C-alpha positions, -999 to 999 in steps of 0.1 A, spaced: -126 -555 -262 -133 -566 -297 -140 -604 -301 -113 -622 -320 -121 -639 -354 -103 -670 -364 -102 -657 -400 -81 -628 -389 -51 -652 -382 -56 -674 -412 -27 -667 -437 -47 -681 -466 -79 -661 -460 -90 -634 -484 -90 -599 -470 -125 -586 -461 -143 -566 -487 -147 -529 -478 -180 -511 -486 -191 -475 -488 -226 -459 -484 -220 -444 -518 -217 -477 -536 -253 -476 -546 -251 -441 -562 -245 -437 -599 -210 -428 -610 -201 -393 -622 -195 -391 -659 -187 -363 -684 -217 -348 -702 -219 -356 -739 -199 -332 -761 -230 -321 -780 -244 -307 -747 -220 -278 -748 -224 -273 -785 -261 -264 -781 -253 -237 -755 -243 -202 -767 -208 -190 -758 -222 -160 -740 -252 -167 -716 -263 -131 -721 -268 -136 -758 -303 -150 -753 -315 -117 -739 -329 -90 -762 -306 -62 -770 -317 -28 -757 -292 0 -763 -311 27 -744 -317 10 -711 -306 33 -682 -294 61 -705 -312 95 -706 -320 109 -739 -302 141 -732 -276 140 -704 -273 178 -704 -310 182 -696 -307 158 -667 -278 178 -652 -297 210 -655 -328 195 -639 -307 181 -610 -292 215 -605 -326 231 -604 -338 206 -579 -307 212 -557 -312 250 -558 -349 247 -549 -341 224 -520 -315 249 -507 -340 278 -510 -368 259 -493 -346 243 -466 -321 267 -453 -294 251 -431 -301 252 -394 -265 253 -382 -242 283 -384 -210 283 -404 -190 298 -376 -189 267 -354 -176 232 -362 -196 202 -350 -179 177 -328 -194 144 -316 -208 146 -280 -223 118 -260 -248 125 -233 -277 109 -214 -313 120 -223 -347 110 -210 -364 85 -232 -395 107 -237 -372 136 -248 -354 113 -273 -387 101 -287 -400 137 -291 -367 148 -307 -368 120 -332 -405 128 -340 -397 165 -346 -368 156 -368 -389 132 -388 -416 158 -393 -391 184 -404 -372 159 -425 -338 166 -409 -314 150 -385 -322 149 -347 -289 167 -341 -302 196 -362 -332 199 -339 -311 196 -308 -287 222 -320 -316 246 -328 -331 240 -293 -297 246 -276 -291 277 -297 -324 292 -286 -318 283 -250 -283 298 -250 -297 330 -267 -324 333 -240 -297 330 -213 -276 357 -230 -307 380 -231 -312 377 -193 -277 390 -186 
């Protein structure tokens, strides 16, 4: 229990002064009005103006170049999957060494591992069909 102080019961005693750990810190004041006058209204106005940043010289030429790149990519990288079937998500268990080899082959060919797996399954099913 807290010890009693005689001054707590004295009706003529002054109330104890309260303190704060922030009493020693300086008070917050408004900055001088000339501080804002020296700053520009737009913070970006200090940067140099460059009207051609990020814009190609001829947009039509860029579109043509992108189309040529897309066509050459399609010619050099024919799609592995056939258009007759629709892909659906399928979860299965695979040995870790098979998974590692599958990822390595996909990385070397610059394609998805599912494309490599689909090609392997297609060739396996084709070989089964030839046996019949």
